N, C-alpha and C positions, 0 to 999 in steps of 0.2 A: 522425638517420640520414643516410647519405651516397649519393647517387646523382650518377653521372658527370655532367658538365655536358652533353654531347650528348645523353644520355638523359633527363635531366631536361627539357631543351628539347623534345624529342620527345614525352614524357608531358604536359607542359603544354599544348602544342599540341593533342594528341589530346585531352584533357580539355575544353580549350577550345570544340574543334568539336561534341564530344558534348553539352556543357552548352547550348549554342547551339541545337543541334537541337530538344532538349528544350523550351526556352523558348519556342520558336515554337509549341508545340502547345496554348497557352491551355488548360492545366489547372487544376482546383480540386479538391485533394485533402485533406482534413482528417482527419488521425489523430494529434491532439496530445494526447488522453487514451485512457485504457483503457476504452473505453465497449463494453458487449456489442452485436453486431451484431442487426439485425432477425430474422435467422434464430435465433439464441439466445433472444431474447425471445419468438419464436412457441413455443418450446418450453413455456412457461407459460401460453400463453393460456387454458388449460383453468381455470386458478385463477379467472378472470372468471365461469366456469360453474359453479363448486362451488355445490350448492345449499343454501341455509340454511332458508329457507322459514319454518316453525314451529321450526324445530332450532337456534335461536340461543343456547342455554344451554351453557354450559362443563359439564365433566363434574362440577365441584364444585357447580354450580348457578347461577354467576354469570350474568346476563344481559349478553350481549356488547354489548346496544344501549344500555345506560345508563351514567351516570356511575359512577366508583369503579374499583376494581380497580388500583389505581396500580402494583403489582407486576408487573401483567400475568396473563394467563390461564395457569393450572397446565398446561395440556398445552402451551402455547408455551413457558412456562418449561422443560417437560421436553423439548422439542425441542432448545433450546439447550444443556439439560445433557448430552445425547448428543454435541453438537458440541463443547463445549469442556471436559468433564470436571470439571464444578463441580456439586454438589448444586443441585436445582431450587429448593430454598426460599432460596438465596443467589443468584437470578439475577432480574435486573429485565429486563422486555421492555417497550420503550415507544417508539413512534414508528417511522420507516423508516430511520433514519440512525445508523449507529454513530458517525460524526463528531461528530454532534449530541451524542450521550452522552458523548463524550470532552469536548467542549467545555464541556459542563454540568458534569462532573467538576472539570476546570480552574477553571472559574468558582466552585464550590462551595468548593473548597480555597482559592481566591484570596479569597473574602469570609470564609470562616469558619474556614478550615484543615481538616484531616483529623480522624478519630477519634485519632491519635497526635500531633497537632500543638499545640505550646505557644500558638500565635497563628495568626492568619489568615496565609496567604502572602503577602498584600499587606502585611504590617505586618512582615514580616522585614527587620531592619534591614540596609542594603546591599543589599536585592533578593534575588531567588533565580534558580537556575539549572536548566537541563534539558541532560542528555546527548541529543546528536543523533547517530545512526548515519548516516555518509555512505558512497556517495550513499543518500538516504533520500527519503521522502514529503514533497511540499512543503506539504501542507496540516496537516500536523504542525508543521511550522516557520512557518506561517502564523499557526496559535494563539498558539505562543510570542510572535511578534512583537506580535500583538494585545494581549496582556498585559504586554509589555514585558519578557518572562522572558528573560534571557540564554542564549544557545545554546553549548554546548560541543562541538565536532565530535570523534568517533570513528570511524576507519575501519572499514569492514565487512571482515572476513576470509573466508576461504572456509567456515568453520563458524560464522559469526555475528560479532557485535562485538568488537573487539580488548579481550578481557575483562582483560588484564594492565594496560592503560590505564584501563578503567573501573574496576577495583578501587582503582588508585592515586588516581584522582580522588575517588571517592564518600567512601573512608575519612578524607580530608585535608580535605574541603571541606563544611561543613554547609549552604553555601547551595544545593547540588545536591540539588534536591526529586524529581528524577525522571529517567527515561529512556524514550524512545520506542521502541519495538520493533514490528516487522512480522515475525514470529517464522518464518513459514511463507510459502516462494515471496515473498520480501521483495520490495518496490517500490523500486528498479528491478531489483535484481541476480539476484532469484528465488533467493537463499540460504535455506536451512532451518537453523535454529540447531540445534547438536549437544546431546546430552544433557550434555555437560560444560558448555557454555556456559548452558544454562537452569539447571543445578543452581547454578552460580556466581552467576548473577544473583539466584536465590533464597536463597542461603546467604552472600553475601559480607557482611562489616560495613559499615555507612553511617554516616557522622557524623551525617546528619539521620535522626532516628528516625522521621520521617513519610515518608521516602523511598517512592516509588511508581513501579512499573513500569506504564506504558500500554502493555499488551499487545494490540495491534491485529491479532487473527487473521482479518485480512479473506479470506485464502485457505486456509482451514481445510480445504475439500474441493475444491480447484481444481487438481488434476494435470493435466499435459499429458502425461504418461507413463502407462504401464498400471498400474505399481505406485506408489501414492502415498507419498511421504515421511512418516515417522514423526516427530512432534514431541512431546518430553517435555512431561508436565503441568506447567505452571509453578506452579499452585495447590497441587498435591500437594507439590511440592518446597518451597515457600514454608512450608506448614504441618509438613513434616518438620523444616524448620530453624530454627523458631519464629518466621517472619515472615508470617504468615497474613495481614496486612493489605497486604502490599507489593503484592501483583499486583492491578491492575484489569484485567478481561479483556473485549475488545469483541469482537463478531462481528454478521452481520447475514446476510439472504438476498438482499441487493442483486444480488449476481452469480449468484444461485442461481435466483431466480424472476423478478420485474419490478424493474428497478434503481430506479424512482421509486416503488415500492409494496410494497416488501418490509416486514420487520419488524427490529428490531435489538435487541440483548441486551447487558446488563453483567453481569458475575459477579464474584465475589469473597468475601471473608469475610462472617460474619453481621455485625461491626462496619460493614464498607464499605457491606453493602447497606442497613442501618438507616440510616447517615448519609446515602446518597443519597435514600431514600425520606423522611426528614424535611423536607429542603429541596424535594423534588419536589411535596411537598403544598402548598408555597406557589404553585407556578407551573401546576399543573395540576390537574385533577379526574380524570383518568384517561385511559388512551391510546386509541388506535383498536382496539378488542378484537373488531371486527366483522372486521377484516382479518387480525387474529390468527387468528381462528377459521377463516378461509379458507386461511391459510397452512398452518396444522398439518393441516387436511383434505385439503389439495392435497398436501403432502409425505409426511403420513402416518407414515413410519418411516425409520430410518437406511438400510434397503435402498432404498427409493424415492428418497431423496436420492442414494445412490450411482448410483442408475440414471439419474436426471437429468443428475448431473454427468459422468456417461461420455457421454452425448448433447452435453454442452457441449464436452467433451474433442474429440470427433469432430470438430466444427465449427471449433475454435481451433487443434489440432495442427497441421494442413497449413498454416495460415497462418505459424505459427513456424517450420515447417520451410522455408517458402519465404523467410524472412527469412534463414535461415543460407545456403540455397542461392544467393540473389544476392549476398549479402555475401561468401560464399566465391568465388563466380565472378568478381566484379567487383573486390575489394579484398584478396585474400589475397596475390596476387602482389606487390603493392607494399609491403606492411608498414606501411601508414599507418594501420590500425586494427584493433582486436580488439573482440570481441562476446562476449556469454553465450549459452549454449544453454540456456534454461530447463526445468526438471523441472516447473515449474507456475506459477501465476499469470497475470498480464497483460502482462509488459513483458519488453523486451531492452534491457539496458544496452549502449551502443555507446560505446567509448573511441576518440577520434579523435587526430590529431597535436596534441600540446598547443599551445595558442596559436590552433587553428582553429576551435572548436566554434561560436563566436558567428558566424563568417564562413559554416560549413558550414548553418546555420539561415537565414540571410540569403539564401544563394545558393538554397535549396531554396524558400523563400517566393517569391522572385521567378520562379522556375520553375513555382510553382502548387502547392507541397506544404508544407503546414503540419504539424509532426510533433513539435517539442520546444520549450521555452523554455530556452535556454542559463541553467545555474546554478540551475535550480529545484530540482535534486535535493541541493542545499546550504543551510545556513542564510544567511538574508538574500539569497538568489539568488546568491552569489559563489562562483563555481568557480575558484579561485586559479590553476589551471592551464589553464583553458578547454579541457578535453579530454574532458567526460562529457556523453552525450545519451541520452533516453529514446526508445526505440521501442516504439510501441503499436500492434500489429498487428491488432487483434481487429475493428474496425469495419469497415473497407473490405472489399469482395469481392475474391476472389484476383487477378482481372484488376488493379483498381484499386491493390491492394497491391503487386503485382508492378511496376507501373509506378512507384509512389511511391518503392519500394526501388531501383529502377534510376537514379531522378534523385537520391535520397539519396546512392547510391555516386558517382555522378558529381561530386556537390558535395563528398562527402568527399577524392575525389582531387584535384578542382580546388583546393580549399583548401590541400590539403596542398602540391601542387606549387608554389602561387604563394607559400605561405610558405618553402618550401625555396628557391625561386628569389630570394626578396627577401633571405634570409638570404645565400645564395651570393654575391648582387650586393655586399654591404657587406664580406666576408671578404678 
């Protein structure tokens, strides 16, 4: 972009002065991750008061207090069935973390292979690869790094991953064993995959017969707008196209009830469920079924879940609207940034002037605002254009959030004007 020399000097001077003013305020604001606020958590405090008393039996007679029940309580599996659209007998409910289930699936395939694998993934000659949609979720990428799995970046488009590129990659390279997907209100762009994208993922030919879709449906009931986005059922499509083992579907109640004490589910084909349970029996004698019973009795029904998530929406939506208001007021006229307006999920994707993202984060930290890790939304933490940052507005109260956004805006502008000034000086 081009700004007249005199205008650039004036803008740079104004940004420097405003940044100095904020730097003297001795602020400490941390909005680095998408954490529910205390007010959101309070919505589910009644969960802790759900009376079990002598009523600790599952509806099929399972004693929730005891060992066993590796697949999870029937009513907990039914709850997840309503969320992800997979039959309850093909669902496992265990632990409080869907990320843990993803890691366990990856580790299991690494050690033993999947039901369709000729060998353990760790024994594949030349190693294996995963497709990573970018910008994407840093914890997915961290898992791949932990196992030494190569990551292949594919850009996120308005309706989901660039499927023309995905199709070309998976049909020609048998080392590609999987793809990471956050299909609804994706992290960080808030994209919901279109029906065509979901159908292509389910139907496309793949050189690896054990190709897996890690379908992280973290935001399945998490809209910010009144009318929730519709997401095509990946499992139904996979069955229809003869690839029933392809999707591994994950979800949890972490951002519905208590983030540190929810329940998590894994759904898929009968083969995948049996595969997971066989190895799970070696590492556990059963999940926390008492918590499963509490969660189910608190959430009760799809209608109750919708009611609860509407309360979450009412707390979150004003914060996301404030992001747009502040950025629009402070950055729109300069043309040095653009940002998403999410329909759901927990994040805003902020794109700053290429070459300045790291500097923006550095400036904000020096002014007392911790809000992003540059490159975290890309494999290996490398944002080659140094342009993308993730905004997580959920945790701070509205006043703290507004101050933080004003500081971030000043930092975006200052970094841009400094960069443009440096470029102009060598031209």
